[in-house]
N, C-alpha and C positions, 0 to 999 in steps of 0.2 A: 452341762449348764454352768458348772463351777470353773471349768478350764477357760471359759470366756464368759464371766459371770453375768447372768441375766435373770437371777432369781427375783429381783424386785424391780419396780418401775424405773429405777435409776440406770439399770443395765450398764454398769460401769465397764464391763468387758475385761476385767483383770483376770489373770490366771490364779485363782485362789488355791487350786490344787498344787501349784508350784510355789506356794508360800507368799504370793502377793496379797496385800491387804486391800479389800474392797472399800467402796464408799461407806459401807456399814462399819468399818473399823476392824474387821477380823479376816483371817484367812479361812481355809476350808475346815479346819479343826473346830470341834465344838468348844466354845468358850463360855463358861458359866460363872456368874457372880454369887449365886446362892441357890440352895436346894432345901426346901423345908415344907412343913405342913402349915398352910395359911388359912386361918379361920375367918378372915375379914373380907372375903369376896362377897358377891351377891348371894343370898341364901340358897338358891338352887345349886350354886357352884361349891360353896363351902360346906353346906349341909350341916351335919352334926359332928363329923369327924375331921373336917378340913379338906382343903384342896391341896394336892401335891404339886407345889409350884417349883418350876425350874426357871430361874431368872437368867436369861442369856445376856452376855455382854454385847455392846454395839447396838446400832439401830439404823434403820433405813431413812429415818427423818432426822432433823436437827432442830428440835423445838427449843426455842430460847427460854421457855418457862418450865422445862422438864424437871420434875421433882426427883428423878433418879439419874441426873446427869453424870455423876461419877461413873455409873455403870454404862449408860447409853452412849456417852460422848467422850469420856476420859479413859476408857479401857480397863476399868476395874474388873477383875475376874481372873480365872485361871483356865488354861487350856487343858482339856481332857481328851481321852480317846473315845471313839464311838462306843466301844465296849463299856467304858466307865460310865458314859451317859446312860446307857441301857441299864446298868446295874443300879445307878441312882434312881431311875424310874421304878425299877423292881423293888428297891428298898422302900420307896414311898408307898407302894402298894402294900407291902408287908406291915407298914405302920398304920394302915387303915384308911389311907386317903381315898376319897370318893372318885378322883380323877387325876390325870396328869395335866397340869396347867402350864403350857409353854408360853412364858411371858416374853414378848418381843422376840419371837422365834422365826420370823419370816426369812431372814438371811441364813438360818441354821436348819431349815427343814430337810435338806438333803441328809444331814447328819442324824436328825431325828428318825427319819425313815430307816436308815441303816441300823440305828440302835434298836428300833422295834424288831427288825428282822433277827437281831441277835438275841433278844430276850423273850419273844413270844414262845419259842420252844420251851422256855423255862417256866412258863405259866403266867406271863404278863397278860392282863385282860382288862385293864381299866379304860374307861372312855378317855379320849384325847381331846383336850381343849386348846384351840388355837387362839391365844390371847394376843390380839394384833391391833396395831394403829389403824388398820383398814387401808393402808397404802400398799396395795397388792396388784399383781398382774393376774388377770383372769386365766391366762395360759398356764400359769403355775398352780393356781388353785384347782384347776381341772385335774392336775396330777395327784391332788390330795383327796379326790373323791373316794369315799370308802375307807379312808385312813383317819381323817379328822371326824370326830363325832359331834363336837360342839364348837361352833364358831362364836367367839367373844370379841367382835371388832368394834373399833371406834367409828363414829361419824363426826369428824372434828370440825369441818368448815363447809360453808356453802359458797364461799367467794374465793376465787384464785388469789386475789390480792391479799386477803387476810391469811391465806395459807402460806404465801410467800413471806409475809411479814412475820408470822409467828413460828413457822416450821421450815422456812426456806425452801418450800417446794410448791411452786405455783401450779403444778399439775396434780395436786392432791385430789381435788374434786373430780378431775377427769378420770382418775384411776379408782377412786373410792366408790363411786356410784356403781359402775359395772361389777366391781368386786363384791359388793353387798348383794347384788342381784344373783351372782353366781353362788355365793354361800347359801342364799335362800333356796336356790334351785336344788342344791345338794341335800340340805338337811331340814329346811322348812322351819316353822316356829318351834320354840323351846318345848321339849317334852320332859315331863318329870314323872318319877315313880310314885308309889303310894306314900312314901315318906317325904315327898316334895323335892327330891334330889334329881337334878337334870342328868339325862343320859344321852340326849340327842337334841339337835336344833341350834337356833341362833338367838343370842341375846346381844343387843346393840347398845353400846355405851355412848353417851354424849356429855362432855364436860362443858358446862356453861361458863363462858368467859366474860370478863368485864366489858361494858359498852357493846355487848353482842358481837364481838369479833368472831364468835363461833357460829353466827348465823343460825341461831336456834330455831326460829320459826320456819325458815326455809328447809332446814334439815328435817324437822319433824313432819312438815308437810310432805316432803319426799317419801318418808317412811310410811306415812298414812296412805299416800296415793299408790305406792308400789306394793305394799305388803298388807295393808288393811289392819283391822283391829286385832288380828292374831299376833302381830309383831310384839316382841318383848323389848322394853327399853329401860335402861338404867340412866336416869337423869341426875347427873352428878353435880354437887355443890362444893366439892372439895378443893377448888382452885385456891392456891395462894402463891404469892410471888416467890420464885426460885430461880437459881442460875442467873441468866442475863436479864430476866424479866424485872428484877429489882431496880433496873435503871431505865425501863421502857414504859412510858405511859401508853394506855391505861392499865397495863399488865402489872404495874408496881403496887397494886392494891388487891385486897380480897374482893370477892363478889358481894354485892349488897343483898339484903333480904328482898328488896323490891325487884332486883334483876332476876333472882331465882323464882320468885313468885310469878313473875310474868311468864317465865319459861314453863312453869307448872300449869298455869292457866292455858297455855297453848296446847299442852298435852291433853288436858280435859276437853278443850274446845274441839280437838280433832278426834275425840272418841277413842284415844289410845289408853286402854285400861290395864294392859298387862305390863308389869315391870315394877320398878322401884324408884323411890325418891330418897333424898337425904335430908335430914333435919338441918335447918340453918340455925346458927348461933343467935 
């Protein structure tokens, strides 16, 4: 799949094994920007000891408001070997991380699987979190069944025009919806242990955007209809203008309290009780 790359919906077809760079911005080697213990994910992910995050360089989207654009779009990071990646994951386990959190790892999942093969004999045993934009191919997700324990995807947009305008991918909704259904089929709703720490399941993130470019009501209605009250949702209020968004209306401003409250009311009206909200300023 890497020699004529089709890991993500863009299916750019370059030979990443031969050193060509894909639409994601990297070749076949793992490229990471940071590895650390992260205490600020949702409570079931961070728990009491933190989530072992691996921030991958590059991205399959091109969001004009990306808060991590130096990493996702400007190539900040370092290439490592598959063995090095595995050792980084094992080191996070030894530091007490509850899980390994693969941040924007869609285009690097082949390397992740190879790294797991290398370190499982050495005692690696943590749950694997696939922290993704939700822009995924179902055919690739099926290959990850039994490997990924926790899916942490976004549901970003309900409208193809908004997806094109904000992330330059008009086919986001077309791929996102089937991907979420496949993730749910594999792992179901979030499951936590007696300490409240997740070990399996799916938690879906939705970032509310100004003037409802995110299509919040339509997205939440989809989740309620397809997954019912068992679905876990993280309704995020943390949008702020970054990267190119500082010059694009209405993305050049923060979310208002009224916009977020409207989104929260929709969650309540749909009977979606599992998940998290963020306090507004």
